[in-house]
C-alpha positions as CSV (number, residue, x, y, z in Angstrom):
1,M,123.4,99.7,60.3
2,S,120.4,102.2,60.7
3,M,116.9,101.4,59.4
4,T,116.9,103.7,56.5
5,D,120.3,101.5,55.2
6,F,118.2,98.4,55.8
7,L,115.4,99.6,53.6
8,T,117.3,100.7,51.0
9,D,119.8,97.9,50.6
10,N,116.7,95.5,50.6
11,P,114.5,97.1,48.3
12,R,111.6,94.4,48.6
13,S,111.1,95.1,52.2
14,A,110.0,99.1,51.1
15,E,108.0,97.6,48.5
16,L,106.2,95.5,51.3
17,A,105.9,98.5,53.1
18,A,104.7,100.8,50.5
19,Q,101.9,98.8,49.9
20,A,100.3,98.6,53.2
21,G,100.5,102.5,52.8
22,F,104.0,103.4,54.3
23,A,105.9,104.8,51.3
24,G,109.8,106.6,51.8
25,L,111.0,104.7,54.1
26,G,114.0,104.8,52.7
27,T,115.0,108.1,53.7
28,V,115.1,110.1,56.9
29,Q,112.2,112.2,56.4
30,G,109.8,109.1,54.8
31,Y,110.7,107.4,58.2
32,T,110.1,109.5,60.7
33,A,106.4,110.6,58.7
34,T,105.8,106.8,58.8
35,L,106.6,106.7,62.7
36,F,104.6,110.3,63.3
37,A,101.5,108.7,61.6
38,L,101.7,105.7,64.2
39,L,101.8,108.3,67.1
40,A,98.3,109.1,65.6
41,V,97.2,105.9,67.5
42,P,98.2,106.3,70.8
43,A,97.4,110.0,70.7
44,G,94.0,109.6,69.9
45,A,93.6,106.5,72.2
46,F,94.9,108.9,75.0
47,V,91.9,111.6,74.7
48,A,89.5,108.5,74.2
49,V,90.7,106.8,77.4
50,R,90.9,110.4,79.3
51,L,87.3,111.4,78.3
52,A,86.6,107.6,79.2
53,A,87.7,108.0,83.1
54,L,85.1,110.8,83.0
55,A,82.3,108.5,82.1
56,A,83.9,105.7,84.4
57,D,83.8,108.0,87.6
58,E,80.2,109.3,86.8
59,N,79.1,105.6,86.2
60,N,80.4,104.4,89.7
61,R,79.1,107.7,91.3
62,R,82.4,109.1,91.9
63,L,81.3,112.5,90.9
64,T,77.8,113.0,93.3
65,L,79.6,115.3,95.4
66,L,81.0,117.5,92.7
67,Y,77.8,117.3,90.4
68,A,76.2,118.6,94.1
69,Q,77.9,121.4,93.7
70,P,77.0,124.8,91.6
71,L,78.9,123.5,88.9
72,A,77.2,123.8,85.1
73,R,77.5,120.3,83.3
74,T,79.0,122.7,80.4
75,T,81.8,123.8,82.8
76,L,82.9,120.3,83.7
77,L,82.8,119.1,80.3
78,T,84.7,122.0,78.7
79,G,87.3,121.3,81.4
80,E,87.8,117.9,80.5
81,I,88.1,118.4,77.0
82,A,90.5,121.6,77.9
83,A,92.8,119.1,79.8
84,A,92.5,116.0,77.1
85,L,93.4,118.4,74.3
86,G,96.1,120.1,76.5
87,G,97.8,116.4,77.3
88,V,97.8,115.7,73.7
89,V,99.7,118.7,72.6
90,V,102.4,117.8,75.4
91,V,102.3,113.9,74.3
92,T,102.8,115.1,70.6
93,T,105.5,117.5,71.3
94,V,107.5,115.8,73.7
95,A,107.4,112.6,70.5
96,G,108.9,115.3,68.1
97,L,111.4,116.8,70.7
98,A,112.6,113.1,71.4
99,T,112.6,112.2,67.8
100,W,114.6,115.3,66.8
101,S,117.1,114.7,69.6
102,G,117.6,111.1,68.3
103,T,118.0,112.1,64.9
104,E,120.8,114.9,66.0
105,A,122.5,112.1,68.2
106,V,123.1,110.1,65.2
107,G,123.6,112.9,62.9
108,A,120.6,112.1,60.5
109,G,120.2,116.2,59.8
110,L,115.8,116.4,60.9
111,G,115.5,119.9,61.9
112,L,113.9,120.7,65.1
113,L,111.1,122.4,63.0
114,A,110.1,119.4,61.0
115,A,110.2,117.0,63.9
116,L,107.6,119.0,65.4
117,S,105.6,119.4,61.9
118,G,105.5,115.9,61.7
119,A,104.4,115.4,65.4
120,W,101.7,117.8,65.3
121,N,100.7,116.8,62.0
122,V,98.6,113.9,63.6
123,L,96.6,116.2,66.0
124,P,93.6,116.4,63.7
125,I,93.2,112.9,63.7
126,A,93.2,113.0,67.9
127,L,90.8,116.1,67.6
128,L,88.8,113.8,65.5
129,C,89.2,111.0,68.3
130,L,88.3,113.7,71.3
131,G,85.0,114.7,69.2
132,A,83.9,111.4,68.8
133,G,84.9,110.9,72.3
134,V,82.6,114.2,73.4
135,L,79.8,112.5,71.2
136,A,79.9,109.2,72.8
137,L,79.7,110.9,76.4
138,G,76.8,112.8,75.5
139,W,74.8,109.9,73.8
140,A,76.3,106.4,74.6
141,P,78.6,106.8,78.1
142,R,79.5,103.1,78.1
143,A,81.2,103.3,74.8
144,V,83.3,106.4,75.1
145,A,86.5,104.5,74.7
146,A,85.9,102.4,71.9
147,I,84.2,105.3,70.0
148,G,86.9,107.8,70.9
149,A,89.5,105.2,69.5
150,L,87.7,104.5,66.5
151,P,89.4,107.1,64.1
152,A,92.4,106.9,65.1
153,A,92.7,102.7,65.7
154,G,89.8,102.1,63.3
155,G,91.1,104.4,60.9
156,F,94.7,103.1,61.1
157,L,93.9,99.3,60.4
158,L,91.5,100.4,57.7
159,H,94.1,102.6,56.1
160,V,96.4,99.3,56.3
161,I,93.9,97.0,55.2
162,A,92.3,98.8,52.3
163,D,96.2,99.5,51.1
164,S,97.5,95.7,50.9
165,S,94.6,94.2,50.2
166,G,93.3,95.7,46.7
167,L,89.9,96.9,48.5
168,P,88.5,100.1,45.9
169,A,89.7,103.1,46.6
170,W,87.0,104.7,48.0
171,V,87.1,102.5,51.0
172,G,90.9,103.5,52.1
173,R,89.8,107.6,51.8
174,L,87.3,106.7,54.7
175,S,90.2,106.7,57.1
176,P,91.6,109.8,57.8
177,F,95.0,108.5,57.6
178,A,94.4,108.4,53.5
179,H,94.3,112.3,53.8
180,L,97.1,112.6,56.7
181,A,100.5,114.1,54.4
182,A,103.7,112.6,55.2
183,V,105.0,115.5,56.9
184,P,108.2,116.1,57.2
185,G,109.1,114.4,53.7
186,T,105.9,116.4,52.5
187,P,104.0,119.5,52.9
188,V,100.9,119.5,55.6
189,N,97.5,118.9,54.3
190,W,96.0,121.8,55.1
191,H,92.7,121.4,53.7
192,A,92.4,117.9,55.1
193,A,93.7,119.3,58.7
194,F,91.0,122.0,58.4
195,L,88.2,119.2,57.4
196,M,89.0,116.8,59.9
197,T,89.5,119.8,62.9
198,A,86.0,120.8,61.3
199,M,84.1,117.6,62.1
200,A,85.6,117.0,65.5
201,T,84.4,120.2,66.5
202,L,80.6,119.2,65.2
203,A,80.7,115.8,67.1
204,A,82.0,117.5,70.0
205,A,79.2,119.9,69.9
206,A,76.7,117.2,69.4
207,G,78.2,115.9,72.1
208,G,77.6,118.5,74.3
209,V,74.1,118.8,73.4
210,G,73.8,115.3,74.7
211,Y,75.7,115.9,77.7
212,R,73.5,118.5,79.2
213,R,70.2,116.6,78.0
214,R,70.9,113.0,79.6
215,D,70.4,112.2,83.0
216,L,73.2,112.0,85.1
217,R,74.6,108.5,86.9
218,V,74.6,110.1,90.2
């Protein structure tokens, strides 16, 4: 029996999942949309840890020779951001391809484009983590991992708690997951995606300013 069959035959389980913010689990599209939403947490943690590694290398004086070269801080930071961004795109793409291949193996009928769209749908949250991580790198380098992972890990916990405990609606809307469409079951929420990307860009820009201005631990 598949998980979707189980949830269809056990409406109480599906109801409890819906109360926690995971509706539509009885369909292939709804179930994969939930899995893709969960993907935002490790994807966000990936970029946060990637930037935290730069802060750790600096703090442990492993970058002394590199900083001694005629290399601008902006160039180094841009390279790290590009590496983290490229890595998270690869991670989400592989997740989408793996999901599609799994559904194809069991004849679930999820198209390749639908699977990739669902996986890429979480990229705005990963970008928020990237922006938060760069912001922390510039102004609080000892807390890059925690601050960078906050939009994904903290946002997910807030979303679940707010939906399941009856908190005021505005509390739940503070989580980026509240604005994440259930792709591929529903269309992408482009307005929220653009807004999250803009916020991530502003945070990264502010972090870049701090990174250029603060003293390096070399």
